[in-house]
ZAMARGU-4260 file (C-alpha; in steps of 0.2 Angstrom, whole numbers, plus 5000, padded with zeros to 4 digits):
<rodrens>
0) 4982/4887/4342 | 4971/4893/4358 | 4954/4896/4359 | 4961/4913/4370 | 4973/4919/4354
5) 4970/4929/4341 | 4969/4922/4322 | 4977/4942/4312 | 4974/4941/4294 | 4989/4949/4285
10) 4976/4955/4269 | 4963/4963/4285 | 4967/4984/4291 | 4967/4986/4309 | 4962/5000/4322
15) 4975/5004/4335 | 4962/4995/4346 | 4961/4980/4339 | 4981/4978/4336 | 4981/4982/4356
20) 4974/4966/4360 | 4982/4956/4344 | 4999/4964/4354 | 4995/4966/4371 | 5000/4983/4371
25) 4996/4999/4377 | 4988/5012/4363 | 5003/5022/4366 | 5015/5006/4360 | 5004/5005/4345
30) 5006/5024/4341 | 5027/5021/4345 | 5029/5008/4334 | 5018/5017/4317 | 5029/5032/4323
35) 5046/5021/4324 | 5039/5012/4307 | 5037/4995/4317 | 5020/4994/4311 | 5016/5000/4295
40) 5001/5011/4293 | 4991/5023/4284 | 4976/5038/4289 | 4966/5038/4276 | 4954/5054/4272
45) 4963/5060/4289 | 4951/5047/4298 | 4961/5033/4313 | 4976/5023/4310 | 4974/5009/4302
50) 4985/4994/4302 | 4991/4981/4290 | 4989/4965/4295 | 5006/4958/4288 | 5016/4970/4299
55) 5004/4967/4313 | 5009/4949/4313 | 5028/4953/4309 | 5026/4963/4325 | 5021/4946/4336
60) 5027/4934/4325 | 5045/4931/4337 | 5031/4931/4352 | 5021/4917/4343 | 5036/4905/4342
65) 5042/4908/4357 | 5022/4904/4365 | 5022/4889/4355 | 5038/4881/4365 | 5030/4885/4382
70) 5018/4870/4386 | 5002/4871/4390 | 4993/4870/4407 | 4986/4855/4402 | 5003/4848/4395
75) 5011/4850/4411 | 4998/4840/4419 | 5001/4828/4406 | 5018/4826/4409 | 5016/4825/4429
80) 5002/4811/4429 | 5018/4801/4416 | 5031/4805/4431 | 5021/4797/4443 | 5015/4784/4434
85) 5023/4770/4442
</rodrens>
């Protein structure tokens, strides 16, 4: 995992703002995911929404799989250098 990726703790609760950073989408998208039961979330005492880390991980898991399969710029550079060697 690279340093610019956020580590999601499945046992933690996340705010909508934190979820937008992790998922890379808008606040409205997160709210729609909650409304459509794609994210497990609750409001405690009428306060702000809290999203479970586990449901957030389930939401982004397909993207993490794709992301790990795509070579990084550093890996592409290494491959190019290997191709250019005599």
